[in-house]
C-alpha positions in Angstrom: -15.2 -1.0 44.9 -16.9 2.0 46.5 -15.6 5.5 45.9 -15.5 8.1 48.7 -14.2 11.7 49.0 -12.1 12.9 52.0 -11.7 16.6 52.6 -9.1 17.7 55.1 -9.8 21.3 56.2 -6.4 21.7 57.9 -4.5 20.6 54.8 -7.0 22.2 52.3 -6.9 19.0 50.3 -9.6 16.8 48.8 -8.8 13.1 48.1 -10.8 10.7 46.1 -10.5 7.1 47.1 -11.8 3.8 45.6 -11.6 1.3 48.4 -8.3 1.9 50.0 -6.6 3.3 46.9 -6.0 7.0 46.4 -7.2 7.9 42.9 -6.8 11.7 42.9 -5.7 14.5 45.2 -6.6 18.2 44.7 -5.9 21.5 46.4 -9.1 23.2 47.6 -10.2 26.4 49.3 -12.8 26.0 52.1 -14.4 28.6 54.4 -12.4 31.6 55.4 -14.2 31.4 58.8 -13.2 27.8 59.3 -15.3 24.8 60.2 -18.9 25.0 61.5 -22.3 23.7 60.8 -24.8 26.4 61.7 -27.0 28.0 59.0 -25.6 31.5 58.3 -22.2 30.8 59.8 -20.4 30.9 56.4 -18.3 28.0 57.7 -17.6 24.6 56.0 -19.6 21.8 57.7 -17.8 18.8 59.1 -18.9 15.2 59.2 -20.3 12.6 56.8 -22.1 13.8 53.8 -23.1 12.5 50.4 -23.3 14.1 46.9 -27.0 14.9 46.6 -26.9 16.2 43.0 -24.6 16.8 40.1 -25.2 20.0 38.3 -23.6 21.4 35.1 -22.8 18.3 33.0 -21.5 19.5 29.6 -21.2 23.2 30.6 -18.0 24.9 29.4 -15.2 25.5 31.8 -15.9 28.8 33.5 -19.7 28.6 33.1 -21.3 30.8 35.7 -24.0 29.4 38.0 -26.4 31.4 40.1 -28.9 29.5 42.3 -27.7 26.3 40.7 -28.7 27.5 37.2 -26.3 28.3 34.4 -26.6 32.0 33.5 -25.2 31.5 30.0 -22.1 33.6 30.9 -18.5 32.3 31.0 -16.3 33.9 33.6 -14.0 36.6 32.4 -12.1 39.6 33.8 -14.8 41.9 32.4 -17.5 39.9 34.2 -15.6 40.0 37.4 -15.2 43.8 37.1 -19.0 44.2 36.4 -19.9 42.1 39.5 -17.1 42.7 42.0 -18.9 41.3 45.1 -20.1 38.0 43.5 -19.1 34.7 45.0 -18.3 32.9 41.8 -19.7 29.4 41.4 -18.3 28.1 38.1 -18.1 25.1 35.8 -19.7 22.2 37.8 -21.6 21.8 41.2 -21.6 18.8 43.4 -24.3 19.6 46.0 -23.8 18.1 49.4 -26.3 16.7 51.9 -25.4 15.9 55.5 -25.8 12.3 56.8 -25.7 13.0 60.5 -28.9 14.3 62.1 -28.2 17.1 64.5 -24.7 17.6 63.3 -25.0 18.4 59.6 -28.6 17.3 58.8 -32.0 18.8 59.7 -32.8 21.9 61.8 -30.3 24.7 61.9 -27.3 22.6 60.8 -28.6 21.2 57.5 -25.8 21.2 54.9 -28.2 20.8 51.9 -30.3 23.8 53.1 -27.1 25.8 53.5 -26.4 25.1 49.7 -22.9 23.7 50.4 -21.2 22.6 47.2 -18.0 21.5 45.7 -17.6 23.8 42.7 -15.3 25.5 40.3 -13.7 28.9 41.0 -11.9 31.6 39.1 -8.2 30.9 38.2 -7.1 33.8 40.5 -8.5 32.1 43.6 -5.8 31.0 46.0 -6.3 27.2 46.4 -4.6 25.5 49.3 -5.9 28.2 51.7 -9.2 29.1 53.3 -11.2 31.8 51.5 -14.8 30.6 50.6 -18.2 31.4 52.2 -18.6 27.7 53.3 -18.3 25.8 50.0 -15.3 23.8 48.8 -13.7 25.6 45.9 -11.7 23.7 43.3 -9.8 24.6 40.1 -12.1 24.3 37.1 -10.2 21.5 35.5 -10.2 19.6 38.8 -14.0 19.9 39.4 -14.6 18.7 35.8 -12.4 15.7 36.4 -14.0 14.9 39.8 -17.5 15.4 38.5 -16.8 12.8 35.8 -15.3 10.3 38.3 -18.2 10.3 40.9 -21.9 9.7 41.0 -24.7 11.1 43.2 -24.7 9.2 46.5 -20.9 9.1 46.9 -19.9 9.8 50.5 -17.9 12.8 51.4 -16.2 13.1 54.8 -15.1 16.6 55.9 -12.8 16.9 58.9 -10.1 19.1 60.4 
């Protein structure tokens, strides 16, 4: 059976299916500015996507990533206070690529070139409500579990 991910922006929920069977459901936090596909919009792109790459296998929970590279840091209150404006990308990254040319792929709507990820977030992040800069934030334990359950190429549908 084929796995797929469904992200409902209105419910702030991510569901993992295998065939027609729901395997997991997670609370998420998508873009504070809502849905949108344009580069620079800081919105979460809609439509059909796939997982382009899996980054962070084996990293500790709370591992900090900058430009898709582990910094060697693990998120802490002290680190947050030292970098108060940082958009924290933690633990694991599932990098998305759009599958719909003109909607979320190529030109000024390219999800991959926008660096849209499913990724871990600090514990104090309010999941179940919008708040990101475009990515899909998840609890660290949830992104670890999801990361281990899916492979690159799994389809991801994002809708309102």
